[in-house]
C-alpha positions as CSV (number, residue, x, y, z in Angstrom):
1,M,-21.0,11.6,7.9
2,I,-19.2,15.0,8.1
3,D,-20.9,18.0,7.5
4,K,-20.6,19.4,4.4
5,Y,-19.1,22.9,5.5
6,I,-16.2,20.5,7.3
7,E,-15.5,18.7,4.2
8,E,-15.1,22.0,2.1
9,Y,-12.7,23.4,5.3
10,I,-10.6,20.3,4.6
11,E,-10.2,20.3,0.7
12,A,-9.7,24.0,1.4
13,H,-6.6,23.1,3.3
14,C,-5.3,20.3,1.3
15,S,-2.6,20.9,-1.2
16,P,-3.9,22.1,-4.1
17,E,-5.3,19.9,-7.0
18,D,-3.3,20.0,-10.2
19,A,-4.4,21.0,-13.6
20,V,-4.8,17.8,-15.0
21,L,-6.7,16.0,-11.9
22,H,-8.8,19.4,-12.1
23,E,-9.4,18.8,-15.9
24,L,-10.6,14.9,-15.5
25,Y,-12.9,16.1,-12.2
26,R,-14.9,18.6,-14.3
27,K,-15.0,16.5,-17.2
28,T,-16.8,13.9,-15.3
29,Q,-19.1,15.5,-13.2
30,L,-20.2,17.8,-16.3
31,E,-20.3,14.4,-18.8
32,M,-20.5,11.0,-16.6
33,T,-24.0,9.2,-15.3
34,Y,-22.4,8.7,-11.8
35,P,-20.3,11.2,-11.3
36,R,-19.4,11.0,-7.2
37,M,-17.8,7.5,-8.3
38,I,-14.7,9.9,-8.8
39,S,-12.3,10.0,-5.9
40,G,-11.7,13.4,-6.1
41,H,-9.8,16.0,-4.8
42,V,-9.1,15.2,-1.3
43,Q,-9.8,11.1,-1.2
44,G,-7.4,11.7,-4.3
45,Q,-4.3,13.6,-1.9
46,F,-5.0,11.1,0.6
47,L,-4.2,8.4,-2.1
48,Q,-1.6,9.9,-3.9
49,M,0.2,10.6,-0.1
50,I,-0.3,7.1,1.1
51,S,1.8,5.5,-2.2
52,Q,4.5,8.4,-1.8
53,L,5.0,7.4,1.7
54,M,5.3,3.4,0.7
55,Q,6.3,3.9,-2.3
56,P,5.6,1.1,-4.7
57,R,6.8,-1.3,-6.9
58,R,3.1,-2.9,-7.9
59,I,0.0,-1.5,-7.6
60,L,-3.1,-3.1,-8.7
61,E,-6.5,-0.7,-8.6
62,I,-10.5,-2.6,-9.8
63,G,-12.7,-0.1,-10.9
64,T,-10.6,2.6,-12.8
65,F,-14.2,5.1,-13.4
66,T,-12.5,8.2,-15.4
67,G,-9.1,7.3,-13.5
68,Y,-9.0,9.8,-10.8
69,G,-7.5,7.3,-8.2
70,A,-5.2,5.5,-10.4
71,I,-3.4,8.8,-11.7
72,S,-3.2,9.3,-8.2
73,L,-1.5,6.5,-7.2
74,A,0.5,6.1,-9.6
75,R,2.8,9.7,-8.4
76,G,3.7,7.5,-6.0
77,L,5.3,4.6,-7.8
78,A,8.7,4.1,-7.4
79,E,11.4,4.1,-10.2
80,E,10.0,0.7,-12.7
81,G,6.7,1.0,-10.7
82,K,3.9,-0.5,-12.4
83,L,-0.1,0.4,-11.5
84,I,-2.6,-2.0,-13.0
85,T,-6.3,-0.9,-13.3
86,I,-9.2,-3.0,-14.1
87,E,-12.2,-0.9,-15.6
88,K,-15.4,-3.5,-16.6
89,N,-17.0,-0.4,-18.7
90,E,-15.3,-0.4,-22.2
91,E,-16.7,3.0,-22.7
92,L,-14.8,4.8,-20.5
93,E,-11.5,4.2,-22.6
94,D,-11.2,7.1,-24.1
95,T,-11.5,9.7,-21.4
96,I,-9.0,7.0,-19.3
97,R,-6.8,6.8,-21.4
98,K,-6.4,10.7,-22.8
99,F,-5.9,11.4,-18.7
100,I,-3.3,9.2,-18.0
101,E,-1.5,10.6,-20.9
102,K,-1.9,14.0,-20.1
103,S,-0.6,13.1,-16.3
104,G,2.7,11.8,-17.8
105,N,2.0,8.1,-16.9
106,S,1.3,6.4,-19.8
107,D,4.3,4.4,-19.3
108,K,3.6,3.0,-15.5
109,I,-0.3,2.5,-15.8
110,Q,-1.8,-0.5,-17.6
111,V,-5.6,-0.5,-18.0
112,L,-7.5,-3.6,-18.4
113,F,-10.8,-3.8,-19.8
114,G,-13.2,-6.7,-18.3
115,D,-14.3,-8.8,-15.8
116,A,-12.0,-8.3,-12.6
117,L,-13.0,-11.4,-10.8
118,E,-11.4,-13.1,-14.0
119,I,-8.8,-10.8,-14.4
120,V,-6.9,-10.2,-11.0
121,D,-7.4,-14.4,-10.7
122,K,-4.7,-14.7,-13.7
123,L,-2.3,-11.8,-12.0
124,D,0.6,-13.6,-11.1
125,E,1.9,-10.5,-9.4
126,C,2.8,-9.4,-5.7
127,F,1.3,-6.1,-4.9
128,D,2.0,-3.5,-2.4
129,I,-0.9,-2.0,-2.3
130,V,-4.9,-2.5,-3.7
131,F,-7.3,0.0,-4.3
132,I,-10.8,-1.5,-4.7
133,D,-13.6,0.6,-5.3
134,A,-16.3,-1.7,-7.8
135,D,-19.2,-3.2,-7.7
136,K,-20.5,-3.8,-3.8
137,V,-22.0,-7.1,-4.1
138,H,-18.1,-8.3,-5.4
139,Y,-15.6,-6.7,-2.3
140,T,-16.0,-10.3,-0.4
141,R,-14.6,-12.2,-3.4
142,Y,-12.1,-9.5,-4.9
143,Y,-10.5,-8.8,-1.1
144,E,-10.3,-12.9,-1.2
145,L,-8.8,-13.2,-4.7
146,V,-5.9,-10.1,-3.5
147,I,-5.2,-10.9,-0.3
148,D,-2.9,-13.7,-0.9
149,K,-1.0,-11.7,-4.2
150,L,-0.4,-8.9,-1.5
151,R,3.3,-8.9,0.5
152,S,3.4,-8.7,4.2
153,G,3.2,-5.1,5.1
154,G,1.3,-4.1,1.8
155,I,-2.1,-2.1,2.2
156,V,-5.3,-2.8,1.1
157,L,-7.5,0.6,0.3
158,V,-11.6,-0.5,0.0
159,D,-13.6,2.8,-0.5
160,N,-17.6,3.5,0.2
161,V,-17.4,1.1,3.5
162,L,-20.3,3.3,5.0
163,W,-22.0,3.5,2.1
164,G,-24.0,6.8,2.9
165,G,-24.3,5.7,6.6
166,K,-26.4,3.1,5.5
167,V,-24.4,0.4,7.7
168,L,-26.4,1.6,10.1
169,S,-30.1,1.3,9.0
170,P,-29.7,-1.4,6.3
171,S,-32.5,-2.7,4.0
172,A,-33.0,-6.7,3.8
173,N,-34.1,-5.4,-0.2
174,D,-30.6,-3.5,-0.8
175,P,-28.0,-5.7,-1.4
176,D,-25.2,-3.6,-1.9
177,T,-25.8,-2.4,1.5
178,Q,-25.7,-5.9,2.6
179,A,-22.4,-6.7,1.0
180,I,-20.8,-4.0,2.3
181,I,-21.5,-5.0,5.9
182,A,-20.9,-8.5,5.3
183,F,-17.5,-7.5,3.6
184,N,-16.8,-5.2,6.9
185,D,-17.4,-8.4,9.2
186,M,-15.1,-10.7,7.2
187,V,-12.3,-8.2,7.4
188,K,-12.8,-7.1,11.0
189,G,-12.2,-11.6,11.6
190,D,-9.8,-11.7,9.8
191,S,-7.0,-12.8,11.9
192,R,-4.1,-12.0,8.7
193,V,-4.7,-8.2,8.8
194,E,-5.5,-5.0,10.7
195,Q,-7.8,-2.8,9.8
196,L,-8.9,0.8,10.5
197,I,-11.9,2.9,9.0
198,M,-11.8,6.6,8.6
199,P,-14.4,8.8,7.7
200,L,-13.1,10.1,4.4
201,R,-16.4,10.8,1.9
202,D,-17.8,7.5,1.8
203,G,-15.9,5.6,4.4
204,L,-12.4,4.7,2.9
205,M,-10.8,0.7,5.0
206,M,-7.2,0.7,5.4
207,I,-6.3,-3.1,5.8
208,R,-2.6,-4.0,6.8
209,K,-1.4,-7.6,6.1
210,N,0.2,-8.9,8.6
């Protein structure tokens, strides 16, 4: 994984984190049980820039957590664009909605709570960008559900695909690592797409549909 001093250098030389995202990051670090689940400054900047480059009309996010990724992605939406984000933990609702409103994106971000497997299956949308950052054991199933809802030339971004380096030395008793390895291998063999793994934070895979 990337040396922490290199990570600090990268962060220091990215465009600065704005006040809303900085406040959300600090709140998450101080109050949430698993604060490392947040996208954070560097990954958030990457998500924002990809979205700004593509100017998507429709974005789907699976795994909202406290909303950092959703806010970052929404900043590149085309006029009249919409982002749908799905979160299973309803206890996060107040934080999510508070910071979406602070970001000025209440009219562009739709938050759905529940089982993403059930919700995505029922969505009648064609997406330009999909961001998957949820429970790892279902990564392959999420991909199977979204790939036919993604337009040609669209992008799927998948977080945590290096899983702290455990993909190189997996344990048979670690279902998350086994699921990520199976997912990475499945995408590699999918002739419908092109893919790239970037060593950004815990590994981010970019998948482009042909």
